[in-house]
C-alpha positions as CSV (number, residue, x, y, z in Angstrom):
1,M,-21.4,0.4,-34.8
2,P,-23.9,-2.1,-33.4
3,E,-23.7,-2.4,-29.6
4,L,-24.5,-5.2,-27.3
5,P,-28.3,-4.9,-27.4
6,E,-28.2,-4.9,-31.2
7,V,-25.9,-7.9,-31.4
8,E,-28.0,-9.8,-28.8
9,T,-31.2,-9.0,-30.9
10,V,-29.4,-10.5,-33.9
11,R,-28.2,-13.5,-31.8
12,A,-31.7,-14.3,-30.5
13,G,-33.2,-14.0,-33.9
14,L,-30.7,-16.3,-35.5
15,D,-31.0,-18.8,-32.6
16,S,-34.7,-19.2,-33.1
17,L,-34.3,-19.7,-36.9
18,I,-31.0,-21.6,-37.6
19,T,-29.8,-23.5,-34.5
20,G,-29.8,-27.2,-35.4
21,S,-29.4,-26.5,-39.2
22,R,-26.9,-28.2,-41.4
23,I,-24.7,-26.1,-43.6
24,V,-25.3,-27.5,-47.1
25,A,-23.0,-25.0,-48.9
26,A,-21.2,-21.7,-48.4
27,H,-20.8,-19.2,-51.2
28,V,-18.4,-16.3,-50.5
29,R,-19.3,-13.4,-52.8
30,R,-16.4,-11.1,-51.5
31,D,-13.2,-12.7,-50.4
32,S,-12.4,-9.9,-47.9
33,C,-15.2,-11.1,-45.6
34,V,-13.2,-14.3,-44.9
35,R,-9.8,-12.5,-45.0
36,L,-8.6,-14.2,-41.7
37,L,-8.4,-17.6,-43.4
38,P,-5.2,-18.1,-45.4
39,G,-7.1,-20.2,-47.9
40,G,-9.9,-17.7,-48.4
41,A,-13.3,-18.6,-49.8
42,A,-12.3,-22.2,-50.7
43,Q,-11.1,-22.9,-47.1
44,F,-14.2,-21.3,-45.6
45,A,-16.5,-23.4,-47.8
46,A,-14.5,-26.6,-46.9
47,M,-14.5,-25.9,-43.2
48,T,-18.2,-25.3,-43.0
49,A,-19.5,-28.0,-45.4
50,D,-22.0,-30.4,-43.8
51,A,-21.4,-28.9,-40.3
52,R,-24.4,-28.6,-37.9
53,I,-24.9,-25.3,-36.2
54,G,-25.0,-26.2,-32.5
55,A,-26.1,-22.8,-31.1
56,V,-25.8,-19.1,-31.7
57,A,-23.7,-17.6,-28.9
58,R,-22.5,-14.1,-28.0
59,R,-20.0,-12.4,-25.6
60,G,-20.1,-8.7,-25.7
61,K,-20.4,-7.7,-29.4
62,F,-18.9,-11.0,-30.7
63,L,-21.1,-13.7,-32.2
64,W,-20.2,-17.3,-33.0
65,L,-21.9,-20.5,-34.2
66,P,-20.4,-23.7,-32.6
67,L,-20.0,-26.2,-35.5
68,V,-20.6,-29.9,-35.0
69,H,-18.9,-32.1,-37.6
70,G,-19.8,-35.7,-38.2
71,D,-20.1,-37.7,-35.0
72,E,-18.5,-35.1,-32.7
73,A,-20.0,-35.1,-29.2
74,E,-19.1,-31.5,-28.8
75,P,-17.9,-28.9,-31.3
76,A,-14.2,-28.1,-31.5
77,E,-14.5,-25.0,-33.7
78,A,-16.9,-22.2,-34.5
79,L,-18.0,-20.0,-37.2
80,S,-17.4,-16.6,-35.6
81,A,-18.7,-13.3,-36.9
82,H,-17.9,-9.7,-36.2
83,L,-20.5,-7.2,-37.5
84,G,-18.0,-4.3,-37.8
85,M,-19.7,-1.0,-38.7
86,S,-22.5,-2.3,-40.8
87,G,-22.7,-6.1,-40.7
88,Q,-26.1,-7.7,-40.9
89,F,-27.6,-11.2,-41.1
90,R,-30.7,-12.0,-43.1
91,V,-32.6,-15.3,-43.0
92,H,-34.8,-16.5,-45.9
93,E,-37.0,-19.6,-45.9
94,G,-37.6,-21.4,-49.1
95,A,-36.4,-20.1,-52.4
96,P,-34.1,-17.2,-51.6
97,P,-34.3,-13.8,-53.3
98,E,-31.5,-12.5,-55.5
99,P,-28.5,-11.6,-53.3
100,H,-28.5,-8.0,-52.0
101,P,-25.8,-5.9,-53.5
102,H,-24.1,-5.8,-50.1
103,C,-24.3,-9.6,-49.6
104,R,-20.8,-10.8,-48.9
105,A,-21.5,-14.5,-48.1
106,R,-24.5,-16.8,-48.5
107,L,-24.9,-20.0,-46.6
108,S,-27.5,-22.6,-47.8
109,L,-28.9,-24.4,-44.8
110,D,-31.2,-27.4,-44.2
111,R,-33.3,-27.5,-41.0
112,D,-35.2,-30.7,-40.7
113,G,-36.0,-30.7,-44.4
114,T,-36.7,-27.0,-44.6
115,D,-34.5,-25.0,-46.9
116,L,-33.0,-21.8,-45.3
117,T,-30.6,-19.2,-46.6
118,L,-28.4,-17.2,-44.3
119,D,-27.0,-14.0,-45.9
120,F,-24.2,-11.9,-44.4
121,L,-24.5,-8.3,-45.6
122,D,-21.9,-5.6,-45.0
123,Q,-21.9,-2.3,-46.8
124,R,-18.8,-0.8,-45.2
125,T,-16.9,-4.2,-45.3
126,F,-15.3,-3.9,-41.8
127,G,-17.1,-7.1,-40.6
128,Y,-15.9,-10.6,-41.2
129,L,-16.6,-14.3,-40.9
130,H,-14.1,-16.7,-39.6
131,V,-13.8,-20.4,-38.8
132,E,-11.5,-21.0,-35.8
133,P,-10.9,-23.3,-32.8
134,L,-12.9,-23.2,-29.6
135,V,-10.8,-22.8,-26.5
136,E,-11.8,-23.4,-22.8
137,T,-13.0,-20.5,-20.8
138,A,-10.6,-19.3,-18.1
139,D,-13.3,-19.7,-15.4
140,A,-14.7,-23.1,-16.7
141,L,-18.1,-21.5,-17.0
142,A,-20.3,-21.1,-20.1
143,G,-18.7,-19.0,-22.8
144,G,-21.5,-16.6,-23.4
145,A,-25.2,-16.0,-24.0
146,G,-26.9,-18.7,-26.0
147,S,-24.5,-21.6,-25.2
148,E,-23.8,-23.7,-22.1
149,L,-20.5,-24.9,-23.5
150,A,-17.5,-23.7,-21.4
151,A,-15.7,-22.6,-24.5
152,L,-15.4,-19.7,-26.9
153,P,-13.5,-18.9,-30.1
154,S,-9.8,-18.3,-29.7
155,S,-10.2,-14.7,-31.0
156,V,-12.7,-13.9,-28.2
157,A,-10.7,-15.5,-25.4
158,H,-9.3,-12.1,-24.2
159,I,-12.7,-10.4,-24.1
160,G,-14.2,-10.0,-20.7
161,R,-17.6,-11.2,-19.7
162,D,-20.3,-8.7,-20.7
163,A,-22.4,-6.5,-18.4
164,L,-25.5,-8.6,-19.0
165,D,-23.8,-12.0,-18.4
166,P,-25.1,-13.5,-15.1
167,R,-21.7,-15.1,-14.6
168,L,-19.9,-11.7,-14.5
169,D,-18.2,-11.2,-11.1
170,A,-19.6,-7.7,-10.4
171,A,-17.2,-7.1,-7.5
172,A,-14.1,-8.0,-9.5
173,A,-15.4,-5.9,-12.4
174,S,-15.9,-2.9,-10.2
175,R,-12.4,-3.2,-8.8
176,A,-10.9,-3.5,-12.2
177,W,-12.7,-0.3,-13.3
178,R,-11.1,1.6,-10.5
179,R,-7.4,0.9,-11.4
180,G,-5.1,3.3,-13.2
181,A,-5.1,6.9,-14.4
182,R,-7.2,6.5,-17.6
183,G,-10.4,8.4,-17.8
184,I,-13.3,6.3,-16.6
185,K,-15.0,6.4,-20.0
186,Q,-11.9,4.8,-21.6
187,V,-12.1,2.2,-19.0
188,L,-15.8,1.5,-19.6
189,L,-15.0,1.0,-23.3
190,D,-12.1,-1.5,-22.5
191,Q,-13.6,-4.8,-23.7
192,T,-11.0,-6.9,-21.9
193,L,-12.5,-5.8,-18.5
194,V,-16.2,-5.8,-19.1
195,S,-17.4,-6.3,-22.7
196,G,-20.4,-5.0,-24.6
197,I,-20.4,-1.4,-23.3
198,G,-19.9,0.9,-26.3
199,N,-19.9,4.6,-26.8
200,I,-23.7,5.1,-26.4
201,Y,-24.1,3.1,-23.2
202,A,-21.0,4.5,-21.6
203,D,-22.3,8.0,-22.0
204,E,-25.7,6.9,-20.6
205,A,-24.2,5.1,-17.6
206,L,-21.9,8.0,-16.7
207,W,-24.9,10.4,-16.9
208,I,-26.9,8.2,-14.6
209,A,-24.1,7.8,-12.1
210,R,-23.2,11.6,-12.3
211,V,-19.6,10.8,-13.1
212,H,-17.6,13.0,-15.5
213,P,-16.2,10.9,-18.4
214,E,-12.6,12.1,-17.8
215,R,-12.5,11.3,-14.1
216,P,-9.4,9.2,-13.5
217,A,-10.3,5.6,-12.8
218,H,-8.5,5.6,-9.4
219,A,-10.7,8.6,-8.4
220,V,-13.9,6.6,-8.9
221,S,-15.3,5.4,-5.6
222,A,-16.4,1.8,-5.0
223,S,-20.0,3.0,-4.8
224,Q,-19.7,5.0,-8.0
225,A,-18.2,2.0,-9.8
226,R,-21.1,-0.2,-8.7
227,V,-23.6,2.4,-9.8
228,L,-21.9,2.6,-13.2
229,L,-22.1,-1.2,-13.6
230,D,-25.8,-1.3,-12.5
231,A,-26.6,1.6,-14.8
232,S,-24.8,0.0,-17.8
233,C,-26.9,-3.2,-17.2
234,A,-30.1,-1.3,-16.8
235,V,-29.9,0.9,-19.8
236,M,-28.8,-2.0,-22.1
237,A,-31.6,-4.2,-20.8
238,R,-34.1,-1.5,-21.6
239,A,-32.6,-1.1,-25.1
240,L,-32.7,-4.8,-25.6
241,V,-36.5,-4.9,-25.0
242,Q,-36.9,-2.4,-27.8
243,G,-34.5,-4.1,-30.2
244,G,-31.4,-2.0,-29.7
245,T,-30.4,1.6,-30.4
246,S,-30.5,2.5,-34.1
247,F,-29.0,5.7,-35.4
248,D,-28.0,4.2,-38.7
249,A,-30.3,2.9,-41.3
250,L,-27.8,0.1,-42.0
251,Y,-28.6,-1.6,-38.7
252,V,-31.5,-4.0,-38.8
253,N,-32.2,-7.4,-37.2
254,V,-32.6,-10.7,-39.0
255,N,-36.1,-9.7,-40.2
256,G,-35.0,-6.3,-41.5
257,E,-36.5,-4.3,-38.6
258,S,-34.6,-1.4,-36.9
259,G,-34.2,-0.7,-33.2
260,Y,-35.6,2.6,-31.8
261,F,-34.3,3.0,-28.3
262,S,-32.6,6.2,-29.4
263,R,-35.8,8.0,-28.4
264,S,-35.1,7.1,-24.7
265,L,-31.5,8.2,-24.4
266,E,-30.6,10.8,-21.7
267,A,-27.1,11.9,-22.9
268,Y,-25.8,10.4,-26.1
269,G,-26.7,12.4,-29.2
270,R,-28.3,15.2,-27.1
271,G,-25.5,17.8,-27.1
272,G,-26.9,21.3,-26.7
273,E,-30.3,20.0,-25.5
274,P,-31.4,20.5,-21.9
275,C,-30.4,17.9,-19.3
276,R,-33.5,16.1,-18.1
277,R,-32.2,16.3,-14.6
278,C,-31.1,19.9,-14.1
279,G,-32.2,21.7,-17.3
280,R,-28.7,22.9,-18.3
281,P,-27.5,22.3,-21.9
282,L,-25.6,19.0,-22.3
283,R,-22.0,19.2,-23.6
284,R,-20.6,17.4,-26.6
285,E,-16.9,17.0,-27.2
286,S,-14.5,14.4,-28.7
287,I,-12.7,12.6,-25.9
288,G,-10.2,9.9,-26.9
289,G,-11.5,10.1,-30.5
290,R,-15.1,9.4,-29.4
291,A,-18.1,11.7,-29.4
292,T,-18.9,12.2,-25.7
293,H,-22.0,13.8,-24.2
294,W,-22.4,14.8,-20.5
295,C,-23.9,17.4,-18.2
296,A,-21.3,19.9,-16.9
297,T,-23.5,20.6,-13.9
298,C,-24.5,17.1,-12.9
299,Q,-21.2,15.5,-13.9
300,R,-18.6,17.8,-12.5
301,R,-15.0,17.6,-13.7
302,Y,-12.6,15.9,-11.2
303,A,-10.4,18.3,-9.3
304,P,-7.8,16.5,-7.2
305,R,-7.1,18.0,-3.8
306,T,-3.6,19.3,-3.4
307,S,-1.6,19.2,-0.3
308,A,-2.0,23.0,-0.1
309,S,-5.8,22.8,-0.3
310,R,-5.8,20.1,2.4
311,L,-3.7,22.4,4.6
312,T,-6.0,25.3,4.1
313,R,-9.0,23.2,5.0
314,A,-7.4,21.7,8.1
315,P,-8.9,22.9,11.4
316,V,-6.9,25.4,13.4
317,R,-5.7,23.9,16.6
318,G,-4.7,25.6,19.9
């Protein structure tokens, strides 16, 4: 599944090409891609007709295009998109090619007299497009990357600010990560706390911080939580520079180019290979239904101290 750097690469590419465009027409080629609208393809076409794309915004792995209708000063709704497992956007200028076999929707755009075509492709069909209301952000700050509007789609309102968002309260995020008995990797993947960290980058951050993926959240120290957040930001920022992490030929950006940060990963996908820190083979197991990679030497399993062990280690008095 595309992760934050992939989705941000798509967002930035779309922003440079389609922001300010007017939607001339929308053609849905497979009704399931607009399945959240009760009126289906007809409703989608009607709700997007003649709307201007005000921006291309993102929070975590969620994208949306604020839509400005008529004389609106600010948009009240957005065309939101979730890429699912294999969703892609392709932009064509001038006469468009024949639709790709996996093209699920095609939008005809006009940008200052230039004809553009925006195709939504999705081989595995888990992705979707939706038109929904914008709601105010809980903190009255900009909703996400690419937009200064203090609003976001209603379906994204429960999603936390992402690790690369400069408006993220790092101290509050670190505290939230240290609550409860869930394994820390599960907590990192909880998009309601800090969004955008997926399976790949969770493994990478845990390796950098030397924290075992199953360590209970309450057993993670404040300093470890901060290292985890800093590591998550750093590894995703590096991946973003290179266009994302691509293990799947289905992922490409709006120009059809793949990311290649996978060459730089320290843990994810390297089970059985030597740890680049200690040289011992990296472990790979399924934890919580997710392929998980770690170093058993550098990232030791948590062993809570019992009352008996504390008594044994207590100094002898008298």
